[in-house]
C-alpha positions in Angstrom: 96.2 122.8 65.9 94.9 119.9 68.1 91.2 119.0 68.1 90.2 119.0 71.8 86.5 118.4 71.3 84.9 115.3 72.9 84.1 112.6 70.4 81.0 110.4 70.5 83.2 107.3 71.0 84.6 108.5 74.3 83.6 106.5 77.4 81.0 108.1 79.7 82.4 109.6 82.9 80.1 107.9 85.3 81.0 104.4 84.2 82.2 102.3 87.2 85.9 101.5 87.1 87.2 98.0 87.9 89.8 96.6 90.3 92.7 97.0 87.8 92.2 100.7 87.8 92.3 100.8 91.6 95.5 98.7 91.7 97.2 101.0 89.2 97.1 104.0 91.6 100.6 104.8 92.9 99.6 105.4 96.6 97.9 102.0 96.8 100.9 100.3 95.1 103.3 102.0 97.6 101.2 100.9 100.5 101.0 97.3 99.2 104.7 97.2 98.6 105.4 98.4 102.2 103.1 95.7 103.6 104.6 93.1 101.4 108.2 94.0 102.5 107.1 93.9 106.2 105.6 90.5 105.7 108.7 89.3 103.9 111.0 90.6 106.6 108.9 88.9 109.3 108.9 85.6 107.5 112.6 85.7 106.9 113.2 86.6 110.5 111.1 83.6 111.6 112.8 81.2 109.2 116.4 82.2 109.6 116.8 83.7 113.1 114.4 81.8 115.3 
């Protein structure tokens, strides 16, 4: 059977998390990808069609 007790080496829950944890969240990555695609389409439109 698996041991599910907390060990003493586990990180405390109230420790602040850094920027890499925030960037690893899927909703934020989807939002940044959409914004990046819109910027890319706008720049390509300016370069190629205007």
